[in-house]
C-alpha positions as CSV (number, residue, x, y, z in Angstrom):
1,Y,85.3,117.6,102.5
2,P,84.3,121.0,103.4
3,E,87.4,123.2,104.2
4,A,86.9,123.8,108.0
5,Y,86.6,119.8,108.1
6,L,90.0,120.0,106.5
7,E,91.4,122.5,108.9
8,R,90.4,120.7,112.0
9,L,91.7,117.7,110.7
10,A,95.0,119.1,109.6
11,S,95.0,121.1,113.4
12,E,94.4,117.8,115.3
13,G,97.2,116.3,113.6
14,I,95.5,114.2,111.0
15,N,97.8,113.7,107.8
16,G,95.9,110.9,105.9
17,L,92.0,109.8,104.7
18,W,91.3,107.2,102.7
19,T,88.8,106.5,100.5
20,T,87.0,103.2,99.4
21,V,88.2,101.9,95.7
22,K,86.9,98.9,93.6
23,W,89.2,98.3,90.9
24,R,86.7,97.5,88.4
25,E,85.0,100.8,88.9
26,I,87.9,102.7,88.8
27,C,90.9,100.4,86.7
28,A,91.0,100.2,83.2
29,T,93.6,97.1,81.9
30,P,93.6,94.6,79.5
31,F,91.4,92.4,82.3
32,I,89.5,95.1,83.5
33,A,87.2,97.1,81.0
34,A,86.8,100.9,82.0
35,D,83.7,101.4,83.5
36,P,81.3,104.2,82.3
37,E,81.8,106.1,85.9
38,R,85.5,105.7,85.9
39,D,86.6,109.1,83.8
40,R,84.0,111.0,86.8
41,R,85.6,109.1,89.9
42,I,89.4,109.4,89.1
43,A,88.3,113.2,88.0
44,K,87.0,113.1,91.5
45,L,89.1,111.0,93.2
46,N,92.2,113.8,92.0
47,R,89.8,117.0,93.1
48,V,89.6,115.5,96.7
49,I,93.7,114.7,96.9
50,A,94.3,118.1,95.9
51,R,92.3,119.7,98.2
52,C,93.9,117.6,101.2
53,A,96.9,118.2,100.0
54,R,96.4,121.7,100.8
55,Y,96.6,120.8,104.4
56,G,99.3,118.4,104.3
57,I,96.7,115.4,103.8
58,K,97.5,112.4,102.2
59,V,94.7,110.1,100.6
60,W,94.7,106.6,100.6
61,A,93.0,104.2,98.3
62,F,91.4,101.9,100.6
63,A,90.3,98.8,99.0
64,I,89.6,95.0,99.5
65,E,91.2,93.1,96.8
66,P,91.4,91.0,94.8
67,A,87.8,90.5,94.5
68,A,86.6,87.2,94.8
69,W,84.7,86.1,91.2
70,A,80.9,85.4,90.9
71,P,81.5,81.5,89.0
72,D,80.1,83.3,85.7
73,D,82.5,86.2,85.6
74,P,83.6,86.6,82.1
75,L,86.9,87.3,82.9
76,L,87.1,83.4,84.3
77,R,86.2,82.1,80.6
78,R,89.2,83.9,79.1
79,Y,91.7,83.4,81.8
80,P,90.1,80.4,83.9
81,E,93.6,80.2,86.2
82,L,92.2,83.2,87.9
83,G,89.4,81.5,89.9
84,G,90.6,79.9,92.7
85,A,89.1,78.4,96.1
86,P,85.5,77.9,96.1
87,I,84.2,80.6,98.5
88,G,80.3,79.8,99.0
89,R,79.0,80.6,95.9
90,D,81.8,82.6,94.2
91,L,85.9,81.2,93.7
92,A,88.4,83.1,94.9
93,F,91.2,85.1,93.4
94,C,93.8,82.6,92.8
95,P,96.9,85.1,92.6
96,S,99.0,82.0,91.7
97,S,100.0,82.4,88.3
98,A,101.5,84.9,85.6
99,V,98.6,86.0,84.8
100,A,97.4,86.9,87.9
101,E,100.4,88.9,88.6
102,D,100.0,90.8,85.2
103,Y,96.1,91.3,86.3
104,L,97.7,92.6,89.7
105,A,100.2,94.5,88.4
106,G,98.2,96.4,86.0
107,A,95.3,97.1,88.4
108,A,97.8,99.0,90.8
109,G,99.5,100.7,88.4
110,N,96.8,102.0,86.3
111,L,95.4,103.2,89.7
112,F,98.4,105.5,90.1
113,R,98.9,106.1,86.6
114,S,95.2,108.0,86.8
115,V,95.6,109.6,89.8
116,E,97.7,111.9,91.1
117,N,99.6,112.0,93.8
118,L,97.7,108.8,95.8
119,G,99.2,108.5,99.0
120,G,99.3,104.5,98.7
121,I,96.9,101.5,98.9
122,L,95.2,100.7,102.2
123,N,94.2,97.0,101.1
124,I,92.4,94.5,103.7
125,T,93.7,91.4,101.6
126,H,92.7,88.6,104.1
127,G,89.9,89.0,106.4
128,E,86.8,91.2,105.8
129,R,85.3,89.9,102.5
130,A,86.4,87.2,99.8
131,T,89.6,87.7,98.0
132,N,92.3,85.4,97.7
133,C,92.0,81.5,97.6
134,L,93.2,82.3,101.2
135,T,90.3,83.9,102.6
136,S,88.5,80.3,101.8
137,L,89.6,78.8,104.9
138,E,88.6,80.1,108.2
139,C,91.5,81.7,110.0
140,T,91.8,78.6,112.8
141,E,91.5,75.9,110.0
142,D,95.0,74.0,109.3
143,I,93.4,72.5,106.1
144,P,94.8,72.9,102.8
145,V,93.2,75.2,100.2
146,D,91.1,74.2,98.1
147,C,93.0,75.4,94.7
148,P,95.3,73.2,92.6
149,R,98.1,76.2,92.5
150,C,97.5,77.5,95.7
151,G,96.8,74.1,97.4
152,R,100.6,73.4,96.9
153,I,102.4,76.2,98.4
154,P,102.6,77.5,102.0
155,K,99.7,79.5,103.1
156,P,101.9,82.6,103.4
157,Q,102.8,82.7,100.4
158,I,99.5,83.1,99.3
159,I,99.2,86.6,100.6
160,T,102.9,87.1,98.7
161,N,101.4,85.9,95.8
162,T,98.6,88.8,96.2
163,L,100.8,91.9,98.1
164,R,103.8,91.6,95.7
165,P,102.8,92.4,92.1
166,M,99.9,94.7,93.8
167,Y,103.3,96.5,95.3
168,Q,105.2,96.3,92.2
169,G,102.8,97.9,90.2
170,M,101.9,100.8,92.6
171,I,106.2,101.5,92.7
172,D,106.3,101.2,88.8
173,A,104.0,104.1,88.6
174,A,104.8,105.9,91.6
175,P,107.8,105.2,93.4
176,E,106.7,107.4,96.7
177,A,103.4,105.6,97.4
178,Q,103.4,103.0,100.3
179,L,100.9,99.5,100.4
180,I,99.3,98.9,103.9
């Protein structure tokens, strides 16, 4: 961001910006192999955060995570429990297993250990595109989720199973960060 733009934002009382991240591009965990561009992305994000901080502006990671899977994703072959309800040709990310909890906490924690002074995560867990098993249903549908794990629990628990480990991984790495 140009200095003049940040100066104007600060003078207007803007104290937060978001930048889009995709876990598979910026995180490295036992589940997510490091993308070849990961180091460059992290360095750039750290520079943006430092520049914005000079104007009292925090930077948030905007995400739509966890992302649904293509059915032939290699990670699903290793961890089939991560595949949930069908969504078109894809499979929702099933957040209702210990493996899913490790994946979510690990990715969020890795992001906050890799990027200094990140304000938090602004995450659209349900609504914009396929993520967890709950996104396999329309908001007005009152039918069970077509997942062997999520279909047996209350629908709000699917969101809890998604956000709780993300929050925990983030807080473990950056106690002041916030999840929105």
